[in-house]
Each structure stands twice: as C-alpha cells, then as structure tokens.
C-alpha positions as CSV (number, residue, x, y, z in Angstrom):
1,G,0.0,0.0,0.0
2,I,0.9,3.6,0.6
3,M,3.4,2.7,3.4
4,R,5.4,0.5,1.0
5,L,5.4,3.3,-1.6
6,F,6.8,5.9,0.8
7,L,9.4,3.5,2.1
8,T,10.5,2.5,-1.4
9,Y,10.7,6.2,-2.4
10,G,12.8,6.9,0.8
11,F,15.1,4.0,0.0
12,I,15.6,5.1,-3.6
13,L,16.4,8.7,-2.6
14,G,18.6,7.4,0.1
15,A,20.4,5.1,-2.3
16,I,21.0,7.9,-4.8
17,G,22.3,10.2,-2.0
18,A,24.4,7.6,-0.4
19,G,25.9,6.6,-3.7
20,M,26.8,10.1,-4.7
21,G,28.1,10.9,-1.2
22,A,30.2,7.7,-1.2
23,V,31.7,8.5,-4.6
24,L,32.5,12.1,-3.7
25,G,33.8,11.2,-0.2
26,V,36.1,8.5,-1.6
27,L,37.4,10.8,-4.3
28,F,37.9,13.6,-1.8
29,T,39.8,11.2,0.5
30,I,42.0,9.9,-2.3
31,Y,42.8,13.4,-3.6
32,I,43.0,15.2,-0.2
33,N,46.7,16.1,-0.6
34,P,46.4,17.7,-4.1
35,I,43.2,19.4,-2.9
36,E,45.0,20.8,0.2
37,K,47.9,22.0,-2.0
38,T,45.6,23.7,-4.4
39,L,43.6,25.4,-1.7
40,S,46.8,26.5,0.0
41,D,48.1,27.9,-3.3
42,W,44.8,29.8,-4.0
43,T,44.4,31.2,-0.5
44,G,48.1,31.8,0.3
45,Y,47.4,30.2,3.7
46,Q,48.9,26.8,4.6
47,I,45.9,24.7,5.6
48,F,48.0,21.8,6.8
49,P,51.1,23.4,8.4
50,R,53.9,20.8,8.1
51,D,55.9,22.3,11.0
52,I,53.0,21.7,13.4
53,Y,51.9,18.2,12.3
54,Y,55.3,16.8,11.3
55,F,53.9,15.0,8.2
56,D,54.8,15.8,4.6
57,D,51.3,14.8,3.5
58,I,47.9,14.4,5.2
59,P,47.7,10.8,6.3
60,V,44.9,8.9,4.7
61,R,43.4,5.5,5.5
62,L,40.4,4.5,3.4
63,L,38.8,1.2,4.4
64,P,36.1,-0.4,2.2
65,S,34.4,-1.6,5.4
66,T,34.0,1.9,6.6
67,V,32.6,3.1,3.3
68,I,30.1,0.2,3.4
69,V,29.0,1.0,7.0
70,V,28.5,4.7,6.2
71,I,26.4,3.8,3.1
72,A,24.3,1.3,5.1
73,G,23.8,3.9,7.9
74,S,22.7,6.6,5.5
75,L,20.3,4.2,3.9
76,M,18.8,3.3,7.3
77,V,18.4,7.0,8.1
78,A,16.7,7.7,4.8
79,V,14.2,4.8,5.2
80,L,13.5,5.8,8.9
81,A,13.0,9.4,7.8
82,A,10.5,8.2,5.2
83,A,8.7,6.1,7.8
84,L,7.0,9.0,9.6
85,P,5.3,10.5,6.6
86,A,4.4,6.9,5.5
87,R,2.7,6.2,8.8
88,R,0.8,9.5,8.6
89,A,-0.3,8.9,5.0
90,A,-1.3,5.3,5.7
91,R,-3.7,6.6,8.4
92,L,-5.5,9.1,6.1
93,N,-8.7,8.3,4.3
94,P,-8.0,9.3,0.7
95,V,-11.5,10.4,0.0
96,E,-11.8,12.7,3.0
97,T,-8.3,14.1,2.4
98,L,-9.1,15.0,-1.3
99,R,-12.5,16.5,-0.4
100,Y,-10.8,19.3,1.5
101,E,-8.0,20.0,-0.9
C-alpha cells in the first residue's frame, strides 16, 4: 500500500544520496593532498602546516568496510525518515483528504 510506496521512495532517494556521497567522499579522501595543496596555493594560507603536524602529507586510511558501514547507515536513516510520513499517509482516508484539498 501507501506505506510501501513511501518507504520505497525513501530508499531510492537514500540510495542515490548515499551513492553520490560515497563517490564524492572516496574521491575527496583519495585526492586530499592535491586538494589541500591547491587550496593553500589559492588562499596563500597553509591549511595543513607541516611544521605543526610533522607530516609531509595528510595521512589517509580508506577502508572499504568503513565506506560500506557509512552507506548502510545513511540508507537506514533515509528509510527511517520516510517512515514517519508513510505512517501519517497510511492513516489518512484518501476520499476525506481529497475532499478538503
């Protein structure tokens, strides 16, 4: 019924958002050092001061398991966020609702 429709819609939107977020997040993580260098060159301000952190580059550790957990978590949030309007819509009488619109 209507509950399934809302939950499916929430899942689809969540999957699109999680997929786009995962791709952008992984790319940002992979290219963090060139991004930092470019931003430092543009602004003239060293974003990652080497004399404070004692690293030549920003250390990066990208684990596939972490990416999967974040994607799963965002999908759960999307479906849960769709559940409240789904419950409200499932309780409504469509004829009565349309009569007053």
